C-alpha positions as CSV (number, residue, x, y, z in Angstrom):
1,D,-185.7,78.9,-46.7
2,R,-186.1,75.4,-45.3
3,I,-182.4,74.8,-45.4
4,F,-181.7,78.1,-43.7
5,L,-184.2,77.4,-40.9
6,S,-182.8,73.9,-40.5
7,S,-179.3,75.4,-40.2
8,L,-180.6,77.9,-37.5
9,R,-182.2,75.0,-35.6
10,R,-179.1,72.9,-35.7
11,S,-176.9,75.9,-34.6
12,N,-179.3,76.7,-31.7
13,N,-179.3,73.0,-30.6
14,E,-175.4,72.9,-30.7
15,T,-175.2,76.1,-28.7
16,R,-177.7,74.9,-26.1
17,E,-175.8,71.6,-25.7
18,T,-172.5,73.5,-25.3
19,I,-174.0,75.8,-22.7
20,D,-175.5,72.8,-20.9
21,L,-172.1,71.2,-20.8
22,Y,-170.5,74.4,-19.4
23,Q,-173.1,74.6,-16.7
24,R,-172.6,71.0,-15.6
25,C,-168.8,70.8,-15.9
26,L,-167.5,74.3,-14.9
27,D,-167.5,75.8,-11.4
28,I,-169.1,79.1,-12.6
29,D,-169.0,80.7,-9.2
30,E,-165.3,80.2,-8.9
31,M,-164.7,81.5,-12.5
32,D,-166.8,84.6,-11.7
33,V,-164.6,85.3,-8.7
34,L,-161.5,84.9,-10.9
35,F,-162.9,87.4,-13.4
36,Q,-163.9,89.8,-10.6
37,N,-160.3,89.7,-9.2
38,A,-158.7,90.1,-12.6
39,C,-161.0,92.9,-13.9
40,C,-162.0,94.8,-10.7
41,G,-162.4,98.5,-11.3
42,K,-163.0,98.1,-15.0
43,A,-166.3,98.6,-16.8
44,G,-168.9,96.1,-15.6
45,Y,-167.0,95.1,-12.5
46,D,-167.0,96.3,-8.9
47,A,-164.1,98.2,-7.4
48,C,-161.0,96.3,-6.2
49,D,-160.9,95.5,-2.5
50,G,-157.1,94.8,-2.6
51,S,-157.2,91.6,-0.7
52,S,-157.7,89.1,-3.4
53,M,-156.0,90.8,-6.3
54,S,-153.2,88.7,-7.8
55,S,-150.4,90.2,-9.9
56,N,-150.7,87.2,-12.3
57,D,-154.4,87.8,-13.1
58,I,-155.0,89.2,-16.6
59,C,-158.4,90.6,-17.4
60,P,-159.6,89.3,-20.8
61,L,-160.5,92.2,-23.0
62,D,-162.7,92.4,-26.1
63,E,-160.4,94.2,-28.5
64,L,-162.9,94.1,-31.3
65,I,-164.6,97.2,-29.9
66,S,-162.9,100.5,-29.3
67,P,-162.0,101.2,-26.6
68,A,-161.4,97.7,-25.5
69,R,-163.7,96.6,-22.7
70,P,-163.4,93.5,-20.5
71,Y,-165.6,90.5,-21.2
72,L,-168.4,89.9,-18.7
73,S,-168.0,87.0,-16.3
74,P,-169.0,83.6,-17.6
75,G,-171.9,83.3,-15.2
76,T,-173.5,86.4,-16.8
77,Y,-173.6,84.7,-20.1
78,L,-174.7,81.3,-18.8
79,E,-177.5,82.7,-16.7
80,Q,-179.4,84.2,-19.6
81,S,-182.7,82.4,-20.1
82,E,-182.5,82.6,-23.9
83,C,-179.5,80.3,-23.8
84,G,-181.5,77.4,-22.5
85,Y,-184.4,77.8,-24.9
86,S,-185.0,74.6,-26.7
87,L,-186.3,74.8,-30.3
88,G,-188.7,72.1,-31.0
89,G,-190.0,71.3,-34.4
90,S,-193.2,73.3,-34.4
91,E,-191.7,76.8,-33.8
92,W,-189.6,76.6,-36.9
93,N,-192.0,74.9,-39.3
94,V,-193.0,76.9,-42.3
95,D,-196.4,75.9,-43.6
96,D,-197.5,76.5,-47.1
97,A,-200.2,79.2,-47.2
98,V,-202.3,81.0,-49.8
99,F,-202.2,84.7,-49.5
100,D,-204.8,87.2,-50.6
101,C,-202.8,89.7,-52.5
102,D,-205.7,92.2,-52.6
103,K,-205.4,92.6,-48.8
104,L,-201.7,93.6,-49.0
105,P,-201.1,97.3,-49.2
106,S,-199.9,98.6,-52.5
107,C,-196.3,99.9,-52.6
108,D,-195.1,102.9,-54.5
109,I,-192.2,102.2,-56.7
110,T,-189.6,104.9,-56.2
111,C,-186.6,103.7,-58.1
112,E,-186.1,104.5,-61.7
113,G,-184.3,101.3,-62.6
114,P,-180.6,100.6,-62.9
115,S,-178.1,103.5,-63.3
116,K,-177.1,103.5,-67.0
117,E,-173.9,105.4,-66.2
118,R,-172.8,102.8,-63.7
119,L,-173.8,99.9,-66.0
120,H,-171.7,101.6,-68.8
121,E,-168.7,102.0,-66.5
122,S,-168.8,98.5,-65.1
123,T,-169.3,97.0,-68.6
124,R,-166.4,99.0,-69.9
125,E,-164.2,98.0,-67.0
126,S,-165.2,94.3,-67.4
127,G,-164.4,94.4,-71.1
128,C,-161.0,96.0,-70.4
129,M,-160.3,93.3,-67.8
130,V,-161.1,90.5,-70.2
131,E,-159.0,92.2,-72.9
132,W,-156.1,92.6,-70.5
133,Y,-156.5,88.9,-69.5
134,I,-156.4,87.7,-73.1
135,H,-153.4,89.9,-73.9
136,S,-151.5,88.8,-70.7
137,M,-152.1,85.1,-71.6
138,W,-151.0,85.6,-75.2
139,L,-147.9,87.5,-74.0
140,Q,-147.2,84.8,-71.4
141,M,-147.3,82.0,-74.0
142,C,-145.1,84.0,-76.4
143,I,-142.5,84.7,-73.7
144,A,-142.5,81.0,-72.7
145,L,-142.0,79.9,-76.3
146,V,-139.1,82.4,-76.8
147,I,-137.5,81.3,-73.6
148,F,-137.9,77.6,-74.7
149,A,-136.3,78.4,-78.1
150,I,-133.4,80.5,-76.6
151,T,-132.7,77.8,-74.1
152,N,-132.5,75.0,-76.7
153,V,-130.4,77.1,-79.1
154,S,-128.0,78.1,-76.3
155,R,-127.8,74.5,-75.2
156,V,-126.8,73.3,-78.6
157,A,-124.3,76.2,-79.1
158,F,-122.9,75.7,-75.6
159,I,-122.3,71.9,-76.1
160,D,-120.8,72.5,-79.6
161,G,-118.4,75.1,-78.1
162,L,-117.4,72.8,-75.3
163,T,-116.6,70.0,-77.7
164,R,-114.6,72.3,-79.9
165,A,-112.6,73.7,-76.9
166,Y,-112.1,70.4,-75.1
167,W,-112.0,67.9,-78.0
168,D,-108.6,66.7,-77.0
169,D,-109.8,65.8,-73.5
170,L,-113.0,64.2,-74.7
171,R,-111.6,62.0,-77.5
172,P,-110.6,58.4,-77.1
173,E,-106.9,57.5,-77.5
174,I,-107.5,55.9,-80.9
175,F,-109.0,57.5,-83.9
176,N,-111.4,55.3,-86.0
177,F,-111.9,56.3,-89.6
178,T,-114.9,54.8,-91.4
179,S,-115.2,55.3,-95.2
180,S,-116.3,53.6,-98.3
181,C,-113.6,52.4,-100.7
182,Q,-113.5,50.7,-104.1
183,R,-112.2,47.2,-104.9
184,D,-108.8,48.4,-105.5
185,G,-108.7,50.2,-102.0
186,T,-109.0,53.7,-103.2
187,L,-111.4,55.9,-101.2
188,V,-114.7,56.9,-102.7
189,H,-115.1,60.7,-102.6
190,G,-118.7,61.8,-102.4
């Protein structure tokens, strides 16, 4: 809980610093006029007066909602008092406390525990997924070994075939014959 609260405090401080930067560095009034000119006549904006409408102005739309609506002007967001609220240390501190459980109202337990049918279905599905995974890994390894063996056998057969077909082009011009012979020069047959 302390980590979560610390994260919220840090996020609030970063947002507050960003909004402070926007308020100091941007001409909010001018941006509001540009938004009014681009979005006039749409939800949240006054009707167009026709004098300041430019054909190049595009109204930024929030397309996450249906139907898409234009964003409010930047000044509307930056004028909210909540945005400038500074979170000091004391508002977010969680002190240890001892609670008197007898003063808490009793609650009636209405659930009957986990659904045995759903547990059975999910357990069966999980078991099937594990079995499928083991089978797929075994099959993958077998296929890899078969491909390895076929590749090596075909490599040997292919090279042997090439040497038989092109032996004349692959041989040197001179044949060397190495053998064992006896003292009288006759060849030793093994």
